[in-house]
FIVOTI-647789 format. One record per residue (C-alpha): residue in one letter; x, y, z. Coordinates in steps of 0.001 Angstrom, whole numbers, padded with zeros to 6 digits, always signed. Each point is the difference from the previous one (the first is absolute). Example, Ala and Ser with C-alpha at 12.3 -4.5 7.8 and 13.67 -1.06 7.14 Angstrom:
2
A+012300-004500+007800/S+001370+003440-000660/
END
This chain:
813
X+000030-000023+000116/X+001307+003363-000947/X-000442+001447+003569/X+001864-003230+001739/X+001722+001787+003144/X+002510-001292+002188/X+002332+001947+002604/X+002837-000933+002509/X+002149+001066+002681/X+003493-000638-001006/X+001998+000279-003096/X+000688-003958-000087/X-003357-000956+000676/X-002430-000525-002690/X-003636-001159+000162/X-001236-002569-002424/X+000746+001017-003755/X-001451+003260-000356/X+001524+001965+002752/X+002566+002975-000615/X+001333+000660+003330/X+002351+002815+001735/X+000513+000702+003465/X+002126+002826+001246/X-000231+000984+003528/X-001152+003714+001278/X+000487+001273-003631/X-002956+002313-000676/X-001784-000986-003668/X+000492+003549-001098/X+003630-001055-000293/X-000580-002999-002262/X+000715+000304-003793/X-000935-002957-001747/X+000962-000847-003542/X-001705-002497-001975/X+001453-001471-003485/X+002088+003629-000263/X-002733+001951+000928/X-000123+002115+002537/X-003388-000156+002433/X-000396+002690+002696/X-002659-000183+002911/X-002742+002112-002421/X+000673-002408-002938/X-000273-003469+001944/X-003640-000053-000052/X+000166+000448-003761/X+002430-002690-000037/X-001738-002624+002054/X+002205+000218+003309/X-000777+001081+003466/X+002296+000345+002873/X-000496+000307+003614/X+002032-000312+003223/X-001231-002719+003055/X+000519+000905+003614/X+003327-000893-000026/X+001307+002222-002713/X+000124-002671-002750/X-000945+001283-003417/X-002172-002088-001890/X-000466+000254-003551/X-003076-001709-002191/X+000324-000404-003637/X-002735-000994-002547/X+000438-002952-002159/X-001084+002454-002982/X+002205+002808+001066/X+000700+002670-003131/X+003136-001477-001158/X-000639-003636-000325/X-003157-001152-002651/X+000389-004008+000320/X+002688-001510+001925/X-000762+001673+003557/X+003753+000246+000763/X+000771+003179+002176/X+003321+001150+000830/X+000778+003019+002492/X+002859+001878+000773/X-000676+002037+003257/X+002434+002924+000729/X-000302+001011+003524/X+000586+003776+000645/X+000715+001353+003799/X+002660-002873+000775/X+002594+001458+001886/X+002481-002800-000740/X-000609-000082-003670/X-001565+002800-002042/X-000334-002371-003407/X-000903-003309+001981/X-002289-002206-002714/X-001915-003249+000420/X-001374-001877-003093/X-002762-002626+000357/X-001764-001802-002808/X-002758-002505+000052/X-001948-002010-002518/X-003535-001149+000376/X-002107-002685-001420/X-003798+000614-000275/X-002001-001696-002505/X-003618+000147+001382/X-001376+002998-001607/X-003534+001309+000580/X-001415+001972-002460/X-000053+003384+002323/X+002875+000049+002564/X-000204+002950+002442/X+002320+001240+002755/X-000595+002798+002361/X+003660+000490+001696/X+001166+003044+002223/X+000185+002439-002325/X-001355-001102-003081/X-003142-002191-001824/X+000718-002165-002636/X-002276-002171-002566/X+001315-002066-002585/X-002605-001208-002631/X+000583-002950-002455/X-000676+000649-003652/X-003140-001603-001627/X+002210-000069-003255/X+003420+000729-000773/X+000406+003396-001060/X+001791+000113-003396/X+003067+001398-000873/X+000334+003837-000326/X-002729+000529+002301/X+001134+002766+002917/X-001501+001697+002715/X-001258+003350-000909/X-002693+001156+002965/X-000972-000853+003150/X-003722+000791+001109/X-000568+000454+003815/X-003175-000049+001270/X-000581+001972+003169/X-002404-000754-000624/X-000509+002940-002784/X+001923-000768-002705/X+003945+001158-000215/X+002079-000669-003007/X+003818+000106+000539/X+002852-000841-002552/X+002595-002491+000968/X+002817+002546+000552/X-002009+002115+002305/X-001327-003171+001835/X+003705-001092+000473/X+000818+003237+001232/X-002827+000130+002493/X+001680-003082+001857/X-002102-002950-001658/X+001730-002939-001505/X-000965-001962-002611/X+001247-003180-001382/X-001069-001835-003362/X+001312-003699-000645/X-001047-002117-002385/X-002930-001577+001998/X-001030+002728+002525/X-000189+003345+000871/X+001144+001364+003362/X-001160+003344+001716/X+001415+001194+003138/X-001047+003048+001752/X+000852+002369+003082/X-002601-000679+002720/X-001257+003598-000156/X-000053+001623-003155/X-002727+002494-001697/X-000832-002887-002123/X-000859-002086+002596/X-003812+000237+001883/X-001019-001227+003588/X-003255-002331-000325/X-002026-001442+002705/X-000088-003613+000092/X-002151-001809+002326/X+000754+002324+002900/X+004006+000381-000769/X+001589+002733-002219/X+001972-001289-002707/X+002508+002314-002493/X-000984-001180-003657/X+001822+000206-002929/X-001949-000506-003337/X+001675+000283-003140/X+000067-001079-003616/X+003022-000392-002415/X+000183+000888-003562/X+002518-001671-002661/X-000100+001472-003269/X+001596-001107-003353/X-000643+002147-003016/X-003917+000083-000085/X-000767-002967+002374/X-000363+000336+003836/X-000229-002489+002529/X-001603+000439+003888/X+001183-001662+003222/X-001731+000866+003430/X+001471-000558+003143/X-001171+001036+003468/X+001505-000239+003518/X-001656+001154+003497/X+001671+000058+003291/X-001356+000250+003503/X+001070+002951+001962/X+000725-000192+004007/X-002672+002355+000988/X-003145-001561-000054/X+001012-003348-000502/X+001967-000650+003458/X-001008-000149+003316/X+001854-000091+003579/X-001220-000881+003112/X+002230-000151+003056/X+001638-003552-000931/X-001507-000818-003699/X+000890+001204-003195/X-003160-000599-002517/X+000629+000327-003830/X-003433-000225-002423/X+000456-000597-003770/X-002772-000218-002093/X+000144-003172-002168/X-002220+001492-002603/X+001756+002630-001019/X-002499+001711-002702/X+002696+002190-002095/X+001777-003574-000627/X-002951-002423-000791/X-002071+000867-002960/X-002582-002793+000525/X-001831-001092+003182/X+000618-003712-000676/X+003104-000698+001068/X+002131-002761+002507/X+002550+000843+002643/X+002737-002522-000473/X+002511+000604+002597/X+000748+001859+003189/X+003365+000326+001468/X+001844+002360+002633/X+003347+000744+000488/X+002402+002600+002219/X+002980+002152-001694/X-000976-001444-003310/X+000195-003609+000772/X-002633-002233+000005/X-000979-001884+003293/X-001489-003266+000554/X-002638-000700+002334/X+001845-001385+002540/X+002355+003094+000432/X-003327+002100-000084/X-001249-002231+003051/X+003135+000339+001688/X+000279+003618-000492/X-003869+000490+000980/X-000716+001461-003278/X-003660-000984-001223/X-001231+000557-003661/X-003531-000037-000497/X-002186+000062-002939/X-003094+001517+000210/X-002917+000565-002170/X+001021+003168-000781/X+004003+000474+000825/X+003033-001531+000603/X+000962+000622+003916/X+003479-000127+001329/X+000341+000282+003748/X+003394+000472+001877/X+000731+000182+003400/X+002103+003114+000787/X+003400-001102+000599/X-000051-003185-001949/X+002972-001730-001128/X+000512+001294-003848/X-000345+003860+001048/X+001766+002073+002996/X-000598+002629+002358/X+001290+003056+000098/X+000515+001693+003429/X-000442+003450+000855/X+000355+001919+003544/X-002012+002971+001184/X-000165+001370+003756/X+001668-003381+000680/X-002964-001710-001555/X+000624-002947-001943/X-001628+000070-003668/X+000312-002621-002959/X-001124+000214-003465/X-000522-003433-001759/X+001298-000149-003635/X-000888-002967-002190/X-000457-000588-003794/X-002257-002688-000997/X-000504-001418-003430/X-003529-001549-001940/X+000216-002088-003219/X-003202-000744-001527/X-000633-001993-003268/X-003580+000575-001470/X-001686-000902-003586/X-002669+001391-002035/X-002654-002431-001049/X-001120+002050-003274/X+003595+000841-001344/X+001844-003016+001559/X+002980+002667+000957/X+001355-000460+003566/X+002067+002458+001642/X+002593-000010+002975/X-000257+002877+002328/X+002817+000699+002934/X-000126+002580+001924/X+003070+001030+002741/X-001521+002000+002524/X+002299+001695+002781/X-002188+000959+003235/X+001798+002359+002790/X-002477+000193+003304/X+000078+003468+001727/X+002407+000063+003035/X-002222-001342+002970/X+000965-000054+003463/X+001596-003272+001112/X-000393-000510+003849/X+002772-002252+001160/X-000451-002517+002442/X+002106-001449+002648/X-000710-003701+000673/X+001021-001371+003563/X+000899-003529-000632/X+001918-000358+003577/X-000050-002965+001621/X+001072+000517+003451/X+001239-003078+000754/X+002608-000175-002551/X+001570+003371+001745/X-000047+001958-003269/X-002284+002516-001458/X-000809-000135-003737/X-001866+002827-001441/X-000820+000343-004185/X-000403+003267-001235/X-001829+000915-003445/X-000853-000353-002561/X+002427+002498-002312/X+000860+000136-003395/X+003249-001433-001432/X+001207+003414-000077/X+000275+000546+004058/X+003184-000945+001881/X+000575-000225+003310/X+002544+002184+001407/X+000252-000177+003857/X-001979-000609+003207/X-000171+002316+002821/X-000338-001310+003357/X-000063+002332+003400/X+003228-000472+000895/X+001892-000161-003651/X-000327-000045-003883/X+001239-003057-001690/X+000421-000629-003817/X-001263-003155-001559/X+003046-001336-000022/X+000759+000783+003525/X-003269-001660+001009/X+001216-003416-001589/X+003554+000256+001568/X-001713+000733+003366/X-002035-003582-000080/X-003312+001935-001630/X-001503-001894-003109/X-000730+003104-002535/X-001770-001908-003156/X-001586+000999-003141/X-002720-002139-001387/X-001811+000356-003345/X-003490-001145-000302/X-000470-002865-002303/X-003574+001134-001002/X+000662+003633-000318/X+002827+002746-000797/X-000031+001089+003227/X+002425-000676+003010/X+000129-000040+003456/X+003172+000552+002800/X+000748-002568+002615/X+001488+000869+003571/X+001134-002393+002499/X+001170+001163+003405/X+001153-002407+002974/X-001754+001119+003291/X+003366-000030+001842/X+001439+002445-002295/X+000297+003648+001971/X-002306+002004-002347/X-002821-001942+001498/X-001153+001334+002998/X-001099-002716+003003/X-002316+000508+003011/X-001153-002471+002210/X-003293-000101+001826/X-002646-002277+001511/X+002153-003169-000894/X+000661+001238-003538/X+002616+001450-002328/X-001121+002505-002254/X+002361+000842-003156/X-000652+003054-002029/X+001536+000831-003291/X-000250+003454-001290/X+001227+000411-003629/X+000176+002687-002608/X+000658-001154-003873/X+001739+002333-001961/X-000916-000220-004036/X+000811+001354-002900/X-001936+000235-003463/X+002022-000521-002536/X+001396+001814-002786/X-001475+003131+001716/X+001535-001118+003469/X-003442+001281+001490/X+000958-000811+003892/X-003187-002078+001601/X-000305-001244+003622/X-001999-002307+001977/X-000189-000599+003765/X-000741-003093+001796/X-000999-001460+003544/X+000079-003538+000854/X-000314-001536+003415/X+000214-003279+001253/X-000379-001946+003388/X+001771-002925+001534/X-001324-002164+003204/X+003188+000344+002357/X+001013-003249+001258/X+001674-000185+003408/X+003566-001701-000427/X+000580-003486+001990/X+002425+000047+002694/X+002997-002299-000729/X+002256-001206+002533/X+003332-002185-000210/X+002791-001897+001346/X+003054-002273-000757/X+002248-002502+001087/X+003204-001628-001186/X-002203-002166-002585/X-003503+001985-001243/X-001764+003049+000072/X-003058-000079+002223/X-002744+002537-001303/X-003590+000605+001668/X-002893+002154-002306/X-002726+001721+001844/X-002429+000541-002773/X-003389-000079+001865/X-001885-002046-002297/X+000722+002509-002690/X+000745-001527-003100/X+003484+000751-001769/X+002388-001451-002475/X+002616-001199+001661/X+003640-000262-001724/X+003078-001537+001262/X+003468+001099-001471/X-001189+000370-003400/X-003007-002994+000033/X-003261+000301+000775/X-001151-001835+003274/X-001947-002972-001594/X-000974-003164+001810/X+002772-001996-001106/X+002724+002803+000940/X-001800+000200+003512/X+000304-003631+000524/X+003622+000202-000693/X+000217+003017+002310/X-002222-001530+002717/X-002533+002176-000539/X-002870+000295+003045/X-003174+002446+000527/X-002136+000594+002647/X-002363+002388-001516/X+001666+002959+000957/X+003757-000897-000373/X+001850-002067-001743/X+003594-001057-000068/X+002775-000987-001868/X+003602-002105+000571/X+002533+000702-002889/X+003182-001689+000216/X+003138+001931-000364/X+000733-002176-003346/X-003552+000435-001222/X+000344+001449-004058/X-001956+003170+001191/X+002289+001183+002665/X+002418+002419-001815/X+003662+000763+001589/X+001057+003502+000474/X+003196+001541-000766/X+001192+001344+002746/X+000437-002734+001998/X-000920-003556-000864/X-003674+000672+001365/X-003125-001611-001327/X-002714+001874-000294/X-004173-000980-000520/X-002197+002594-001598/X-003701-000482+000569/X-002369+002340-001991/X-003650+000280+000481/X-002197+001585-002670/X-003602+000918-000502/X-001543-002830-002355/X-002086+002514-001686/X+002526+002471-001120/X+002939-002314+000363/X+001611+003160+001722/X+002765-000283+002917/X-001709-000080+003351/X+002645-001306+002211/X+003650-000698-000607/X+002075-001484+003096/X+003669-001009-000606/X+001899-001814+002817/X+003799-000904-000030/X+001902-002201+002160/X+003804-001176+000109/X+000287-003862-001050/X+004088+000297+000527/X+000180-003596+001964/X-001410-001869-002576/X+002360+001014-002488/X+002957-002148+001400/X+000546-002777+001622/X+003382-001747+001448/X-000045-003807+000637/X+002540-001646+002423/X+001291-001842-002552/X+001612+002955-002063/X-002667+000308-002508/X-001767+003273-000893/X-002783+001320-001551/X-001034+003422-001389/X-003459+001578-001560/X+000430+002753-002220/X-003388+001578-000915/X-001030+002341-002566/X-000497+003551+001087/X-002743+002042-001237/X+002024+002510-001406/X+001498-002531-002514/X-002601-001457-001712/X+002066-001275-002944/X+002741-001840+002396/X+000831-003267-001420/X+000660-001866+003177/X+001164-002982-001618/X+003274+002112-001458/X+000609+000929+004040/X+003444-001765+001570/X+001960-000075+002968/X+003467+001670+000025/X+001404-003098-002023/X-001883+001004-003394/X-000240-003861-000395/X-002177-000623+003018/X-003344+001013-000932/X-003548-000894+001170/X-001500-003635+000657/X-003454+001103-000794/X-001005+003360-001068/X-003472+001096-001209/X-001288+003729-000910/X-000003+001107+003357/X+002536-002116+002138/X+003774-001458-000685/X+000839-002554+002304/X+003942-000755+001136/X+001308-003106+001506/X+004098+000449+001258/X+002559-000890+002382/X+002052+001852+002197/X+003000-000585-002564/X-001444+000083-003005/X-001511+002780-002339/X+002314+002886+001495/X-001231-000414+003389/X+002296+001913+002154/X-000169-000517+004210/X+000839+002589+002875/X+000498-001170+003530/X-002097+002299+002601/X+000565-000658+003583/X-001902-003266+000308/X-001737+000020-003647/X+001240-001164-003641/X-001230+002708-002413/X-000446-001533-003372/X-000769+002835-002854/X-000667-000458-003598/X-001724+002306-002533/X-002603-000677-002986/X-000019+002134-002980/X+000079+000293-003634/X+003234-001035-001668/X+001589+003244-001205/X+000057+000110-003974/X+003427+001755+000065/X+001879-002985+001548/X-001072-002533-002812/X+002497-000729-002498/X+000481+001929-003565/X-000667-003370-001738/X-003507-000304+001594/X-002946+000037-002205/X-001162+003914-000778/X-003497-001081-001223/X-000620-002279+003142/X+001270+002534+001995/X-002315+002645-001495/X-002731-002564+000469/X+000126-000908+003529/X+000509+003805+001193/X-001756+000331+003419/X-000337+002422+002770/X+003165+000379+002321/X-001245-000575+003810/X+001036+003474+000555/X-002794+002128+001851/X-000741+003534-000131/X-000533+002968+002620/X-001625+002993+000164/X+000762+002553+002330/X-001632+003884+000476/X+002909+002931+000545/X-000469+003171+001584/X+001892+001854-002833/X+001627-000382-003230/X+003343-000554+001338/X-001137-003892+000738/X+002005+000028+003168/X-002655-000108+002237/X-003212-002787-000134/X-003248-000244+001885/X+000241-003226+002067/X-003263-002315+000704/X-000791+001563+003330/X-000081+003721-001641/X-003221-001078-001905/X-002324+001648-000277/X+001781+003121-001641/X-002277+003293-000115/X+000742+001739-003279/X-001568+003163-001448/X-000972+000561-003472/X+002622+000842-002628/X+002597-001139+002664/X+002772-002340-001951/X-000042-003856+001137/X+003442-001530-001249/X-000023-003636-000482/X+002766-002672-000627/X-000070-003510-001185/X+002777-002201+000670/X+000791-003240-001273/X+001504-002069+002340/X+001546-003385+000480/X+002104+000701-003815/X+003304+001174-000327/X+000280-000778-003771/X+000640+003544-001570/X-001315-001329-003521/X-003758+000086+001315/X-002013+002958+000512/X-003330+001025+002103/X-002907+001450-002571/X-003136+001701+001529/X-002824-001149-002201/X-002786+001523+001366/X-000958+001994+003000/X-003297+001058+000867/X-002085+001406+003185/X-003252-001182+001715/X-002068+000467+002700/X-000190-003597+001065/X+002699-002604+001008/X-001237-001986-002800/X+002308+000546-003158/X-003048-000487-002521/X-002332+002245+001896/X-001892+003214-001651/X+000730+002699-000316/X+003493-000237-000916/X+002485+002688-000929/X+003077-000654-002296/X+003148+001351+001017/X+002315-002471-002485/X-001215-001183-003184/X+002506-002411-001676/X+003063+001559+001532/X-000947+003579-000682/X-001608+002509+001907/X-003793+000481-000436/X+000004+003172-001725/X-003797+000548+000765/X+001111+000154+003666/X-000159+003516+001363/X+002854-000553+002228/X+002124-002062-002664/X+002526-002369+001668/X+003651+001201-000027/X+002684-002929-000273/X+003356+000725+001730/X+003378-001829-000853/X+001733-002314+002280/X+003862+000352+000680/X+002156-002343+001345/X+000743+000691+003913/X+000654-001717+003442/X-003939-001536-000447/X+000116-000489-003666/X+002159-002654-001708/X-001674-000265-003489/X-002433+003036-000316/X-001603-002418-002934/X-001558-001543+003130/X-001828+002946+001126/X-002973+002576-001196/X-000740+003246+001722/X-002947+002170-001346/X-001754+002888+001626/X-003812+000869-000255/X-001919+002768+001972/X-002904-000619+002495/X-003220-000204-001978/X-003514-000932+000923/X-002553-001815-002265/X-002513+002506-000121/X-000955+003893+001494/X-001974-000906+002617/X+000446+001361+003567/X+000220-003178+001978/X+002628-002287-002006/X+000591-003531+000420/X+002126-000683+003327/X+002152-002508-002087/X+002160-000118-003185/X+001277-003214-001467/X+003137+000155-002702/X+000807-003321-002242/X+002597-000702-001987/X+000590-003019-002488/X+003821-000205-000818/X+001858-002259-002236/X+003988-001462+000265/X+001573+000756-003241/X+003088-001960-001067/X+002384+001423-002633/X+001037-003331-000970/X-003410-001004-001275/X-001840+002947-001302/X-003703-000642-000354/X-001518+003478-000503/X-002612+001665+001975/X+000609+002536+002263/X+003552-001669+000262/X+000610+002380-003670/X-002474+002592+001089/X+000970+003502-000951/X-002320+002954+001220/X-000333+003273-001687/X+001816+001802+002556/X+003399-000749+000645/X-000893+000878+004031/X-002218-003118+000031/X+001628-002319-002298/X+000165-003786+001610/X+001946-002543-002310/X+000953-003573+000423/X+000323-003305-001642/X-001431-003278+001326/X-003258+000270+001769/X-000888-002574+002547/X-003394+001333+002081/X-000173+000384+003621/X-002414+002124+001450/X+000159+002231+003161/X-002295+002040+002135/X+000379+002536+002104/X-002518+002228+002140/X-000128+003744+001008/X-002486-000384+002851/X-001888+003103+002102/X+000667+003434-001511/X-001630+003011+001325/X-000453+003340-001789/
END
């Protein structure tokens, strides 16, 4: 058909076989210059040649071309050279696209109503003999008006004469068109007769087109667009008897299926007089344009439906294919924004949805009572900010999740409940106008306060004894890292009398961890709310069990039990040895190594002390430097394990690092912005080829290193740039106390608080993860880390992870 049109949004994207597609973001259409087979086409002449152009809401330019444009008469090949003016990078930027279209199902008459022109193509009843030429056009307005061909071309009409068809194209509004009301719908009518002459002979071909106007054919409600098109178009039908053969709907020049219409909630109804198309405002296929007036949000919806009709008249047996591309834009209407609260209190996270918005709205920041955070800062903080497109419309919403425990959430305890309040203002921009828009939301949630159980404990030289007073309340209980199940309770002698339950946990149980400060065992018992899975009570108990680690027998045999400390979780106990590296453990697993030796083997020494004989030996990992040069390097890399070294952390009173606080000095009182001087030292190692590196350090309000909120001090070996008081690293020099500076790390941070409230938390805990790096076996990570600032540079080689933790307790303002 002469009016087969298609459009797409990218240069390389073609839809079916009749589309000419182009795109250039944010280039005004007035800056396009099109040449078609060496003919320059301007915007004023585009309708004459069968071209129309538009831009979508993303700034993409779409070009529609008629199959029978003015420079081709039979092959339907269109080649476009597109020159983009206004490009700052290249003033002579040229793109070429071409397409050959196949179309054989020609009707007797083809009518197209495009954006800026109307086109009618009629089939000749018999071929015009050679020598005939078009001399005159007669327009009926409805008065008769005669015009020569040259004048018609100068007025913007397009005329094409092929061996089998006559094509006439007219701008939408000309003095030669007139308005006719057809079944209540105003339509622009073009009615012509084209005269062919040869000497004293003349041939007349009639051609008529009629296109609907938006005014009078479209009604807009608060949520629906309805377009009415009469299917009995009087100016186009010469007889009363005709049959409607086909009705199709499309969007943006593309025909769509019934399934696609249903998915988009479009409807097409053929009534007794009209074709009625209904489209929900905001539906997929169109787009919303946003506007802001006095901080009120307005939207306008633009969509371009298409209708294709095919009918045949009974008396003439001639058929007509009729196509209308019909852009519709609604006026700006207020769009009240909705805040949907989807908070589930037991999950302890506020969740709200704000919208709907057009795609041209961007969320810039969120203002809380105490601070303003960008979207990126919100996500770093642990909030979850998302943008979600609607699957069934062209709108979107913003989703925000904020944990109850974040400082921006206000808390109030009353009548056995904790009330959580979140007050915030969204800061938005409408693009590309950069029009600001804000919207405030208030959310509240309540949680029942559950009194924590009381936990008591003690130990002897073999077992931990735990007593929990639960008062008939239901809790989830964790022993170590395991849930207290009936099977685990049976192993630990679980007993419950209705108000209390007790456990007996052996020192050697897998849920016991061994601390780094000394060979002590610790058991953790955690009580959780079964509804919210939040921690209600944590009880930790540590006991010394030195007497069980070594045993001396009268026959001179000795046994030693080495345990893996909590601070070195990746230690391979099977590689531990006595002083003699050939003396390994008789038995080992992931927690223990068990040795048997005598007083005169494996490097054992002895001392005489009054009436006692003291035997001494050491358990350690073999030093890699003691291996011979002939040892297999690859095996050494594969078997690299953590040295049994420990890290100690001390807090010093000044930057000289000569005086440090002792355990009995805690809690320590500090004012805001007063400097804190930390030193981390690698103990029990004199190897100058290893170094201690700090990987991450952070502060929490609770002793639990995984608790929230959390403020990062050191990230991947470098000072956190977001922290208002950045960490300052201090160099370490050799002195009377420091033999290997690489075994020390010193840093300073100013005292800070987590919020601006007058009442600050009475405790602040600082945690660090450290690694031991070996220059002989580089593995990367923070061992090779280089920070942007030389003052903050941390370097190393082989990374072997150990974890350290230090607490600062009891600061005052």
